[in-house]
MMTF fields as JSON, N, C-alpha, C and O atoms, coordinates in Angstrom:
{
  "mmtfVersion": "1.0.0",
  "mmtfProducer": "UNKNOWN",
  "numBonds": 511,
  "numAtoms": 512,
  "numGroups": 128,
  "numChains": 1,
  "numModels": 1,
  "chainsPerModel": [1],
  "groupsPerChain": [128],
  "chainIdList": ["A"],
  "bondAtomList": [4, 2, 8, 6, 12, 10, 16, 14, 20, 18, 24, 22, 28, 26, 32, 30, 36, 34, 40, 38, 44, 42, 48, 46, 52, 50, 56, 54, 60, 58, 64, 62, 68, 66, 72, 70, 76, 74, 80, 78, 84, 82, 88, 86, 92, 90, 96, 94, 100, 98, 104, 102, 108, 106, 112, 110, 116, 114, 120, 118, 124, 122, 128, 126, 132, 130, 136, 134, 140, 138, 144, 142, 148, 146, 152, 150, 156, 154, 160, 158, 164, 162, 168, 166, 172, 170, 176, 174, 180, 178, 184, 182, 188, 186, 192, 190, 196, 194, 200, 198, 204, 202, 208, 206, 212, 210, 216, 214, 220, 218, 224, 222, 228, 226, 232, 230, 236, 234, 240, 238, 244, 242, 248, 246, 252, 250, 256, 254, 260, 258, 264, 262, 268, 266, 272, 270, 276, 274, 280, 278, 284, 282, 288, 286, 292, 290, 296, 294, 300, 298, 304, 302, 308, 306, 312, 310, 316, 314, 320, 318, 324, 322, 328, 326, 332, 330, 336, 334, 340, 338, 344, 342, 348, 346, 352, 350, 356, 354, 360, 358, 364, 362, 368, 366, 372, 370, 376, 374, 380, 378, 384, 382, 388, 386, 392, 390, 396, 394, 400, 398, 404, 402, 408, 406, 412, 410, 416, 414, 420, 418, 424, 422, 428, 426, 432, 430, 436, 434, 440, 438, 444, 442, 448, 446, 452, 450, 456, 454, 460, 458, 464, 462, 468, 466, 472, 470, 476, 474, 480, 478, 484, 482, 488, 486, 492, 490, 496, 494, 500, 498, 504, 502, 508, 506],
  "bondOrderList": [1, 1, 1, 1, 1, 1, 1, 1, 1, 1, 1, 1, 1, 1, 1, 1, 1, 1, 1, 1, 1, 1, 1, 1, 1, 1, 1, 1, 1, 1, 1, 1, 1, 1, 1, 1, 1, 1, 1, 1, 1, 1, 1, 1, 1, 1, 1, 1, 1, 1, 1, 1, 1, 1, 1, 1, 1, 1, 1, 1, 1, 1, 1, 1, 1, 1, 1, 1, 1, 1, 1, 1, 1, 1, 1, 1, 1, 1, 1, 1, 1, 1, 1, 1, 1, 1, 1, 1, 1, 1, 1, 1, 1, 1, 1, 1, 1, 1, 1, 1, 1, 1, 1, 1, 1, 1, 1, 1, 1, 1, 1, 1, 1, 1, 1, 1, 1, 1, 1, 1, 1, 1, 1, 1, 1, 1, 1],
  "groupList": [{"groupName": "MET", "atomNameList": ["N", "CA", "C", "O"], "elementList": ["N", "C", "C", "O"], "formalChargeList": [0, 0, 0, 0], "bondAtomList": [1, 0, 2, 1, 3, 2], "bondOrderList": [1, 1, 2], "singleLetterCode": "M", "chemCompType": "L-PEPTIDE LINKING"}, {"groupName": "GLY", "atomNameList": ["N", "CA", "C", "O"], "elementList": ["N", "C", "C", "O"], "formalChargeList": [0, 0, 0, 0], "bondAtomList": [1, 0, 2, 1, 3, 2], "bondOrderList": [1, 1, 2], "singleLetterCode": "G", "chemCompType": "PEPTIDE LINKING"}, {"groupName": "LYS", "atomNameList": ["N", "CA", "C", "O"], "elementList": ["N", "C", "C", "O"], "formalChargeList": [0, 0, 0, 0], "bondAtomList": [1, 0, 2, 1, 3, 2], "bondOrderList": [1, 1, 2], "singleLetterCode": "K", "chemCompType": "L-PEPTIDE LINKING"}, {"groupName": "SER", "atomNameList": ["N", "CA", "C", "O"], "elementList": ["N", "C", "C", "O"], "formalChargeList": [0, 0, 0, 0], "bondAtomList": [1, 0, 2, 1, 3, 2], "bondOrderList": [1, 1, 2], "singleLetterCode": "S", "chemCompType": "L-PEPTIDE LINKING"}, {"groupName": "TYR", "atomNameList": ["N", "CA", "C", "O"], "elementList": ["N", "C", "C", "O"], "formalChargeList": [0, 0, 0, 0], "bondAtomList": [1, 0, 2, 1, 3, 2], "bondOrderList": [1, 1, 2], "singleLetterCode": "Y", "chemCompType": "L-PEPTIDE LINKING"}, {"groupName": "LEU", "atomNameList": ["N", "CA", "C", "O"], "elementList": ["N", "C", "C", "O"], "formalChargeList": [0, 0, 0, 0], "bondAtomList": [1, 0, 2, 1, 3, 2], "bondOrderList": [1, 1, 2], "singleLetterCode": "L", "chemCompType": "L-PEPTIDE LINKING"}, {"groupName": "GLU", "atomNameList": ["N", "CA", "C", "O"], "elementList": ["N", "C", "C", "O"], "formalChargeList": [0, 0, 0, 0], "bondAtomList": [1, 0, 2, 1, 3, 2], "bondOrderList": [1, 1, 2], "singleLetterCode": "E", "chemCompType": "L-PEPTIDE LINKING"}, {"groupName": "ARG", "atomNameList": ["N", "CA", "C", "O"], "elementList": ["N", "C", "C", "O"], "formalChargeList": [0, 0, 0, 0], "bondAtomList": [1, 0, 2, 1, 3, 2], "bondOrderList": [1, 1, 2], "singleLetterCode": "R", "chemCompType": "L-PEPTIDE LINKING"}, {"groupName": "GLN", "atomNameList": ["N", "CA", "C", "O"], "elementList": ["N", "C", "C", "O"], "formalChargeList": [0, 0, 0, 0], "bondAtomList": [1, 0, 2, 1, 3, 2], "bondOrderList": [1, 1, 2], "singleLetterCode": "Q", "chemCompType": "L-PEPTIDE LINKING"}, {"groupName": "HIS", "atomNameList": ["N", "CA", "C", "O"], "elementList": ["N", "C", "C", "O"], "formalChargeList": [0, 0, 0, 0], "bondAtomList": [1, 0, 2, 1, 3, 2], "bondOrderList": [1, 1, 2], "singleLetterCode": "H", "chemCompType": "L-PEPTIDE LINKING"}, {"groupName": "PRO", "atomNameList": ["N", "CA", "C", "O"], "elementList": ["N", "C", "C", "O"], "formalChargeList": [0, 0, 0, 0], "bondAtomList": [1, 0, 2, 1, 3, 2], "bondOrderList": [1, 1, 2], "singleLetterCode": "P", "chemCompType": "L-PEPTIDE LINKING"}, {"groupName": "ALA", "atomNameList": ["N", "CA", "C", "O"], "elementList": ["N", "C", "C", "O"], "formalChargeList": [0, 0, 0, 0], "bondAtomList": [1, 0, 2, 1, 3, 2], "bondOrderList": [1, 1, 2], "singleLetterCode": "A", "chemCompType": "L-PEPTIDE LINKING"}, {"groupName": "VAL", "atomNameList": ["N", "CA", "C", "O"], "elementList": ["N", "C", "C", "O"], "formalChargeList": [0, 0, 0, 0], "bondAtomList": [1, 0, 2, 1, 3, 2], "bondOrderList": [1, 1, 2], "singleLetterCode": "V", "chemCompType": "L-PEPTIDE LINKING"}, {"groupName": "ASP", "atomNameList": ["N", "CA", "C", "O"], "elementList": ["N", "C", "C", "O"], "formalChargeList": [0, 0, 0, 0], "bondAtomList": [1, 0, 2, 1, 3, 2], "bondOrderList": [1, 1, 2], "singleLetterCode": "D", "chemCompType": "L-PEPTIDE LINKING"}, {"groupName": "THR", "atomNameList": ["N", "CA", "C", "O"], "elementList": ["N", "C", "C", "O"], "formalChargeList": [0, 0, 0, 0], "bondAtomList": [1, 0, 2, 1, 3, 2], "bondOrderList": [1, 1, 2], "singleLetterCode": "T", "chemCompType": "L-PEPTIDE LINKING"}, {"groupName": "ILE", "atomNameList": ["N", "CA", "C", "O"], "elementList": ["N", "C", "C", "O"], "formalChargeList": [0, 0, 0, 0], "bondAtomList": [1, 0, 2, 1, 3, 2], "bondOrderList": [1, 1, 2], "singleLetterCode": "I", "chemCompType": "L-PEPTIDE LINKING"}, {"groupName": "PHE", "atomNameList": ["N", "CA", "C", "O"], "elementList": ["N", "C", "C", "O"], "formalChargeList": [0, 0, 0, 0], "bondAtomList": [1, 0, 2, 1, 3, 2], "bondOrderList": [1, 1, 2], "singleLetterCode": "F", "chemCompType": "L-PEPTIDE LINKING"}, {"groupName": "ASN", "atomNameList": ["N", "CA", "C", "O"], "elementList": ["N", "C", "C", "O"], "formalChargeList": [0, 0, 0, 0], "bondAtomList": [1, 0, 2, 1, 3, 2], "bondOrderList": [1, 1, 2], "singleLetterCode": "N", "chemCompType": "L-PEPTIDE LINKING"}],
  "groupTypeList": [0, 0, 1, 2, 3, 4, 5, 4, 6, 7, 7, 7, 8, 4, 7, 5, 9, 4, 10, 0, 11, 6, 7, 10, 5, 5, 9, 12, 1, 13, 11, 1, 4, 14, 15, 11, 6, 5, 3, 6, 1, 1, 0, 7, 12, 5, 16, 17, 13, 13, 10, 17, 11, 10, 13, 13, 4, 10, 16, 6, 1, 12, 15, 7, 4, 15, 13, 1, 6, 6, 12, 9, 15, 17, 1, 2, 12, 5, 7, 11, 13, 6, 9, 1, 16, 3, 12, 8, 16, 17, 8, 1, 12, 1, 0, 7, 7, 15, 12, 11, 13, 8, 15, 7, 5, 2, 2, 2, 4, 10, 0, 5, 16, 13, 9, 12, 13, 16, 17, 8, 6, 2, 8, 7, 10, 11, 2, 9],
  "groupIdList": [1, 2, 3, 4, 5, 6, 7, 8, 9, 10, 11, 12, 13, 14, 15, 16, 17, 18, 19, 20, 21, 22, 23, 24, 25, 26, 27, 28, 29, 30, 31, 32, 33, 34, 35, 36, 37, 38, 39, 40, 41, 42, 43, 44, 45, 46, 47, 48, 49, 50, 51, 52, 53, 54, 55, 56, 57, 58, 59, 60, 61, 62, 63, 64, 65, 66, 67, 68, 69, 70, 71, 72, 73, 74, 75, 76, 77, 78, 79, 80, 81, 82, 83, 84, 85, 86, 87, 88, 89, 90, 91, 92, 93, 94, 95, 96, 97, 98, 99, 100, 101, 102, 103, 104, 105, 106, 107, 108, 109, 110, 111, 112, 113, 114, 115, 116, 117, 118, 119, 120, 121, 122, 123, 124, 125, 126, 127, 128],
  "secStructList": [7, 7, 7, 2, 2, 2, 2, 2, 2, 6, 1, 1, 1, 7, 7, 3, 3, 7, 7, 4, 4, 4, 7, 7, 3, 3, 3, 3, 6, 6, 3, 3, 3, 3, 3, 3, 3, 3, 3, 6, 6, 3, 3, 3, 3, 3, 7, 7, 1, 7, 7, 7, 7, 7, 7, 1, 1, 1, 3, 3, 3, 3, 3, 3, 7, 6, 6, 1, 7, 3, 3, 3, 3, 3, 3, 7, 7, 7, 7, 7, 7, 1, 1, 7, 7, 3, 3, 3, 7, 1, 5, 7, 7, 7, 6, 6, 2, 2, 2, 2, 2, 2, 2, 2, 2, 2, 6, 6, 7, 4, 4, 4, 1, 7, 7, 7, 7, 2, 2, 2, 2, 2, 6, 1, 7, 7, 7, 7],
  "xCoordList": [73.391, 73.546, 73.922, 74.429, 73.689, 74.085, 75.504, 75.273, 76.433, 77.793, 77.752, 77.286, 78.378, 78.597, 78.875, 78.712, 79.631, 80.152, 79.055, 78.827, 77.979, 76.89, 75.901, 75.568, 75.617, 74.995, 75.185, 74.322, 76.766, 77.62, 77.414, 77.415, 77.251, 77.772, 76.428, 76.364, 75.435, 73.833, 73.655, 72.772, 74.65, 74.504, 74.791, 74.875, 75.016, 75.161, 76.791, 77.178, 77.654, 78.708, 79.126, 78.651, 80.244, 80.731, 81.74, 82.709, 81.478, 82.2, 82.654, 81.993, 84.259, 85.372, 85.117, 85.088, 84.997, 85.817, 87.122, 87.581, 87.733, 88.994, 89.204, 88.662, 89.725, 90.353, 91.533, 92.558, 91.183, 91.622, 93.279, 93.823, 93.698, 95.273, 95.68, 96.793, 94.493, 95.016, 94.191, 93.5, 93.962, 92.718, 94.117, 95.063, 93.595, 94.314, 94.02, 93.351, 94.557, 94.88, 94.146, 94.744, 92.987, 92.682, 93.186, 92.753, 94.351, 94.415, 94.085, 94.618, 93.549, 92.659, 93.465, 93.181, 94.506, 95.056, 95.766, 96.327, 95.741, 96.584, 96.246, 96.931, 94.336, 93.987, 93.992, 93.804, 94.148, 94.396, 93.309, 92.953, 92.906, 91.038, 91.733, 92.694, 91.006, 91.126, 90.08, 89.185, 90.142, 89.134, 88.825, 89.688, 87.235, 87.115, 86.128, 86.22, 85.194, 85.354, 85.516, 85.548, 85.593, 85.747, 84.98, 84.898, 84.281, 84.17, 84.376, 84.781, 84.003, 84.111, 83.85, 84.427, 82.522, 81.96, 82.031, 81.561, 82.694, 82.754, 83.676, 84.464, 83.528, 84.022, 83.356, 82.438, 83.947, 83.352, 84.663, 85.606, 84.588, 85.621, 85.47, 84.346, 86.309, 86.262, 87.568, 88.536, 86.884, 87.654, 89.169, 89.385, 89.877, 90.993, 90.953, 90.245, 92.171, 92.278, 91.211, 90.723, 90.816, 90.015, 88.746, 88.484, 87.67, 86.505, 85.569, 84.378, 86.133, 85.395, 85.487, 86.517, 83.943, 84.346, 84.895, 84.397, 85.719, 86.206, 85.236, 84.046, 85.587, 84.512, 84.241, 83.143, 85.554, 85.157, 84.361, 84.244, 83.614, 82.922, 83.099, 83.045, 83.394, 83.821, 85.528, 86.229, 86.037, 86.965, 87.887, 87.379, 89.536, 90.214, 91.486, 92.124, 91.567, 92.611, 93.096, 92.513, 94.174, 95.208, 94.272, 93.87, 94.224, 94.32, 95.918, 96.436, 96.309, 97.472, 97.27, 96.95, 97.445, 97.54, 98.868, 99.901, 98.749, 99.729, 100.546, 100.657, 101.044, 102.052, 102.664, 103.424, 101.81, 102.891, 101.781, 101.559, 101.271, 100.357, 99.723, 98.821, 99.735, 98.395, 97.695, 98.051, 96.596, 95.24, 95.001, 94.957, 94.783, 94.098, 92.85, 92.467, 91.867, 90.781, 89.676, 89.984, 88.686, 88.069, 86.504, 86.279, 85.3, 84.356, 83.67, 84.406, 81.917, 81.371, 81.074, 80.68, 81.203, 80.349, 79.415, 78.885, 78.617, 76.86, 76.548, 75.475, 77.282, 76.832, 77.729, 78.715, 77.408, 78.812, 77.848, 76.66, 78.807, 78.247, 78.819, 79.762, 79.088, 80.013, 81.345, 82.179, 81.088, 82.312, 83.241, 84.47, 82.634, 83.046, 82.295, 81.223, 82.432, 81.939, 81.773, 82.615, 80.882, 80.566, 81.274, 81.357, 81.735, 81.933, 81.666, 81.949, 80.852, 80.744, 81.809, 82.514, 82.271, 83.437, 82.99, 82.015, 83.673, 83.904, 84.686, 84.52, 85.827, 87.179, 87.506, 88.115, 87.419, 87.935, 88.559, 89.15, 88.582, 89.435, 89.01, 87.868, 89.938, 89.434, 89.084, 89.69, 87.953, 88.261, 89.232, 88.953, 90.492, 91.593, 92.242, 92.805, 92.151, 92.777, 91.863, 92.344, 90.743, 89.612, 89.79, 89.62, 89.956, 89.728, 91.267, 91.325, 92.476, 93.738, 93.834, 94.571, 93.288, 92.95, 92.003, 92.347, 90.768, 90.157, 90.8, 90.754, 91.461, 92.149, 93.317, 93.765, 93.989, 94.952, 94.71, 95.63, 93.318, 92.934, 92.215, 92.412, 91.356, 90.615, 91.943, 91.791, 92.941, 93.853, 94.57, 94.953, 94.76, 95.397, 94.046, 94.084, 92.757, 91.734, 90.788, 89.866, 90.547, 89.388, 88.255, 87.225, 87.965, 86.842, 86.035, 85.043, 86.641, 86.188, 85.139, 84.073, 85.554, 84.993, 83.821, 83.157, 83.864, 83.148, 81.474, 80.912, 80.92, 79.503, 78.731, 79.429, 77.383, 76.938, 76.747, 76.332, 76.916, 76.46, 74.905, 74.596, 73.991, 72.319, 72.177, 71.001, 73.034, 72.43, 72.456, 71.544, 74.088, 73.878, 73.088, 72.811, 72.768, 71.405, 70.238, 69.681, 69.718, 68.433, 68.579, 67.854, 69.845, 70.122, 70.723, 71.461, 70.301, 70.386, 69.047, 67.985, 69.082, 68.004, 67.392, 68.153, 66.004, 65.488, 65.636, 65.406, 66.052, 66.109, 64.948, 64.031, 64.82, 63.922, 63.703, 62.87],
  "yCoordList": [84.183, 85.499, 85.611, 84.681, 86.878, 87.144, 87.981, 89.186, 87.767, 88.523, 89.509, 89.274, 90.766, 92.296, 92.526, 93.558, 91.005, 91.046, 90.92, 91.709, 89.832, 89.018, 90.434, 90.627, 91.221, 92.318, 92.871, 92.907, 93.446, 94.108, 93.346, 93.958, 92.121, 90.938, 91.253, 91.197, 91.588, 91.637, 92.742, 92.676, 93.941, 94.905, 94.582, 93.375, 95.602, 94.828, 94.515, 93.614, 95.207, 95.295, 94.919, 95.424, 93.791, 93.529, 94.711, 94.96, 95.568, 96.244, 95.78, 95.276, 96.063, 95.857, 96.607, 97.836, 96.227, 97.4, 96.891, 95.777, 98.123, 98.251, 98.192, 99.136, 97.536, 97.714, 98.927, 99.006, 99.618, 100.931, 100.704, 101.341, 100.088, 100.205, 99.511, 99.071, 99.478, 98.676, 99.647, 99.025, 101.036, 101.628, 102.788, 103.468, 102.496, 103.292, 104.791, 105.219, 105.589, 107.06, 107.791, 107.923, 108.288, 109.077, 110.533, 111.223, 111.01, 112.208, 113.385, 113.511, 113.929, 114.933, 116.261, 116.849, 117.036, 118.313, 117.893, 116.801, 118.894, 118.903, 118.4, 118.249, 117.755, 117.409, 115.332, 114.307, 115.456, 114.109, 113.227, 113.698, 112.075, 111.752, 110.006, 109.607, 109.423, 107.745, 107.021, 107.731, 105.788, 105.145, 104.445, 103.707, 104.23, 103.265, 101.782, 100.733, 101.887, 100.828, 101.172, 102.193, 99.805, 100.319, 99.592, 98.467, 99.638, 98.43, 99.203, 100.347, 98.279, 99.008, 99.945, 100.531, 100.182, 101.558, 102.852, 103.87, 102.926, 103.817, 103.746, 102.811, 104.72, 104.43, 105.147, 105.902, 104.871, 105.751, 106.309, 105.633, 107.77, 108.115, 108.623, 108.908, 108.748, 109.434, 111.068, 111.249, 111.736, 113.463, 112.945, 112.032, 113.788, 113.887, 114.721, 114.835, 116.053, 117.559, 118.286, 119.315, 117.984, 118.66, 118.24, 117.416, 119.071, 118.351, 118.89, 119.167, 118.973, 119.135, 118.413, 118.241, 117.945, 117.117, 117.683, 118.733, 117.158, 117.633, 118.631, 118.318, 119.747, 120.295, 120.277, 120.381, 120.112, 119.659, 118.445, 117.453, 118.825, 117.924, 117.594, 118.572, 116.221, 115.232, 115.576, 116.36, 115.018, 115.267, 114.324, 113.454, 114.263, 113.447, 113.403, 114.327, 111.907, 112.177, 110.606, 109.777, 110.238, 109.1, 108.221, 108.747, 107.037, 106.202, 105.411, 104.384, 106.249, 104.907, 104.005, 104.529, 102.705, 101.432, 101.326, 101.956, 100.634, 100.689, 99.349, 98.463, 99.193, 98.475, 99.016, 98.604, 100.492, 101.556, 101.832, 102.84, 100.483, 101.003, 101.921, 102.135, 102.847, 104.327, 103.854, 103.389, 104.199, 104.109, 105.393, 105.88, 106.14, 107.055, 106.706, 105.538, 108.017, 107.958, 109.231, 110.338, 108.97, 110.33, 109.697, 108.544, 110.684, 110.17, 111.553, 112.509, 111.692, 112.182, 112.108, 111.031, 113.04, 112.992, 112.871, 113.843, 111.783, 111.49, 112.082, 112.673, 112.013, 112.604, 112.842, 112.147, 113.633, 113.713, 114.14, 114.441, 114.03, 114.305, 114.597, 115.2, 114.69, 115.23, 114.721, 115.186, 112.707, 111.999, 112.086, 112.039, 112.194, 112.198, 111.662, 111.402, 111.222, 111.508, 110.303, 109.534, 109.562, 108.637, 109.163, 110.384, 108.453, 108.682, 107.451, 106.266, 108.243, 107.233, 107.051, 108.055, 106.284, 106.395, 106.503, 105.922, 107.201, 107.277, 106.671, 106.292, 106.454, 105.69, 105.153, 106.015, 104.054, 103.281, 102.424, 102.461, 101.299, 100.907, 99.33, 99.194, 98.507, 97.386, 95.987, 95.687, 95.36, 93.911, 93.017, 91.967, 93.206, 92.593, 92.864, 92.078, 94.157, 94.901, 94.657, 94.391, 94.756, 94.76, 92.775, 92.494, 92.097, 90.869, 90.295, 89.529, 90.946, 90.675, 91.388, 90.955, 92.591, 93.271, 91.832, 91.298, 91.695, 90.699, 89.669, 89.787, 88.584, 87.628, 87.769, 86.748, 88.808, 89.277, 89.723, 89.57, 90.401, 90.493, 89.267, 89.052, 88.467, 87.707, 86.993, 86.963, 86.565, 86.013, 86.797, 86.138, 87.656, 88.484, 88.442, 87.625, 89.271, 89.084, 88.523, 89.23, 87.259, 85.88, 86.51, 86.389, 87.219, 87.297, 88.427, 88.672, 89.312, 89.869, 89.605, 90.214, 88.489, 88.156, 86.77, 86.047, 86.743, 85.577, 85.817, 86.852, 84.937, 85.251, 84.111, 83.277, 83.564, 82.819, 82.246, 83.117, 81.275, 80.72, 80.191, 79.076, 80.99, 80.599, 79.478, 79.152, 78.873, 77.866, 76.807, 75.986, 76.752, 76.003, 75.593, 74.46, 76.885, 76.875, 76.208, 75.576, 76.32, 75.745, 73.911, 73.001, 74.005, 72.09, 71.491, 70.506, 72.254, 71.389, 70.62, 71.242, 69.629, 68.544, 69.271, 69.919, 69.372, 70.215, 69.177, 67.973, 70.057, 69.645, 68.775, 68.891, 67.991, 67.253, 67.585, 66.965],
  "zCoordList": [113.214, 112.653, 111.42, 110.793, 110.908, 109.575, 109.438, 109.346, 109.414, 109.612, 108.424, 107.309, 108.9, 107.615, 106.643, 105.992, 106.244, 104.49, 103.906, 102.99, 104.271, 103.632, 103.014, 101.845, 104.122, 103.925, 102.608, 101.731, 102.493, 101.206, 99.904, 98.837, 99.955, 98.894, 97.867, 96.639, 98.834, 98.197, 97.179, 96.325, 97.288, 96.241, 94.911, 94.68, 93.673, 92.622, 92.557, 91.813, 93.278, 93.082, 94.796, 95.813, 94.655, 96.162, 96.623, 95.906, 98.026, 98.367, 99.576, 100.484, 99.495, 100.109, 101.581, 101.513, 102.43, 103.76, 103.88, 103.627, 104.401, 105.126, 106.374, 106.949, 107.018, 108.534, 108.644, 107.968, 109.442, 109.698, 109.303, 108.402, 109.808, 109.202, 108.025, 107.738, 107.317, 105.821, 105.074, 104.267, 105.009, 104.097, 103.422, 103.818, 102.516, 101.153, 101.311, 102.252, 100.334, 100.2, 99.17, 98.102, 99.265, 98.088, 98.37, 99.292, 97.289, 96.863, 96.014, 94.911, 96.302, 95.453, 95.519, 96.562, 94.654, 94.545, 95.65, 95.743, 96.616, 98.031, 98.915, 99.927, 98.651, 99.721, 100.308, 99.653, 101.054, 101.351, 102.377, 103.458, 101.949, 102.607, 102.48, 101.822, 103.191, 103.945, 102.904, 102.447, 102.548, 102.24, 102.872, 103.347, 103.305, 104.065, 103.496, 104.133, 102.215, 101.374, 99.69, 99.003, 99.472, 97.817, 96.944, 97.437, 95.753, 95.368, 93.605, 93.4, 92.629, 91.284, 90.678, 89.762, 91.443, 90.728, 91.567, 91.06, 93.073, 93.632, 95.166, 95.308, 96.207, 97.314, 98.055, 97.734, 99.457, 100.662, 101.192, 101.603, 101.119, 101.817, 103.094, 103.507, 103.667, 105.568, 105.098, 104.361, 105.919, 106.003, 106.831, 107.629, 106.34, 107.458, 108.057, 109.058, 107.336, 108.291, 107.219, 107.686, 106.035, 105.669, 105.306, 104.43, 106.288, 106.193, 104.823, 104.958, 103.776, 102.602, 101.208, 100.556, 100.806, 99.714, 98.307, 97.901, 97.674, 96.327, 95.657, 95.665, 95.103, 94.491, 92.996, 92.45, 92.373, 90.962, 90.731, 91.451, 89.102, 88.871, 87.797, 87.052, 87.017, 87.747, 88.444, 87.803, 89.605, 90.13, 89.604, 88.896, 89.831, 89.636, 90.803, 91.308, 91.0, 91.98, 92.033, 91.335, 92.88, 92.805, 94.395, 95.434, 94.025, 95.19, 95.619, 95.179, 96.501, 96.66, 97.919, 98.985, 97.816, 98.293, 99.435, 99.211, 100.427, 101.292, 100.86, 101.707, 99.741, 99.206, 97.987, 97.111, 98.371, 96.91, 95.483, 94.812, 95.426, 94.204, 93.86, 94.669, 92.744, 92.638, 91.27, 90.188, 91.862, 90.414, 90.748, 91.878, 89.251, 88.58, 88.746, 88.673, 89.062, 88.779, 88.868, 89.31, 88.501, 88.457, 88.593, 88.226, 89.234, 89.737, 90.241, 90.486, 90.434, 91.089, 92.524, 92.969, 93.246, 95.041, 94.85, 94.313, 95.093, 95.453, 96.635, 96.759, 97.463, 98.848, 100.098, 100.343, 100.684, 101.986, 103.209, 103.316, 103.961, 105.275, 106.42, 105.908, 107.852, 108.456, 109.044, 109.82, 107.831, 108.574, 107.073, 107.125, 105.982, 104.455, 103.748, 104.294, 102.222, 101.29, 100.635, 101.1, 99.495, 98.693, 97.518, 97.382, 96.75, 95.333, 94.251, 94.423, 92.73, 92.081, 91.228, 91.326, 90.451, 89.629, 88.326, 87.851, 87.814, 86.138, 85.522, 84.363, 86.323, 86.001, 87.13, 87.765, 87.811, 89.294, 88.918, 87.839, 89.832, 90.716, 89.516, 89.077, 89.239, 88.316, 89.466, 90.494, 88.865, 89.943, 90.063, 90.642, 89.585, 90.051, 91.116, 91.879, 91.177, 92.603, 93.898, 94.999, 93.688, 94.973, 95.28, 96.467, 94.771, 94.7, 95.484, 96.446, 94.72, 95.878, 96.764, 97.649, 96.988, 98.488, 99.699, 100.753, 98.818, 99.349, 99.763, 100.988, 99.484, 99.771, 100.365, 100.885, 100.447, 101.174, 102.522, 103.326, 103.026, 103.933, 104.674, 105.87, 103.874, 104.084, 105.119, 106.34, 104.605, 105.488, 106.49, 107.456, 106.494, 107.741, 108.642, 109.562, 108.495, 108.971, 108.762, 108.357, 108.89, 108.378, 109.208, 108.544, 110.54, 111.138, 111.018, 111.704, 109.847, 108.825, 108.282, 108.19, 107.856, 106.244, 106.812, 106.069, 108.139, 108.63, 108.353, 108.712, 107.806, 107.246, 107.39, 107.966, 107.093, 107.199, 105.644, 104.88, 105.192, 104.078, 103.859, 104.277, 103.225, 103.842, 102.589, 102.431, 101.742, 101.054, 101.737, 101.831, 102.531, 103.579, 104.824, 105.219, 105.388, 106.096, 105.892, 106.79, 104.497, 104.354, 104.427, 104.83, 103.838, 103.686, 104.883, 104.87, 106.077, 107.75, 107.925, 107.944, 108.02, 108.865, 109.816, 110.534, 110.075, 110.98, 112.399, 112.519, 113.252, 114.9, 115.133, 114.32, 116.014, 116.559, 117.929, 118.59]
}
């Protein structure tokens, strides 16, 4: 069976899924949101108290990580639904930060990154 992380690695950019307790926050003006997924090119953001996506185009905001680091971003809302919205970055998060979070989360939550290596699957001898 194919793990969830493999499906997202097939995209042009790796998308990191944050467990609920580890999710960074996005601050846009007075509004605060929770980031569920993050890549170099964009993010999936969940509504908290304010069920509205930013109106500015492009909007500017600050991502605050649980370790205290802040990253200034700007981008545009691609789509929104009742749960949140997706953002495409003009200026976003660097790959270094995403990889550092991936390594940290992989150590803390190894089951989230459990997936099948299809190259190894093809090399297994057939059962008789």
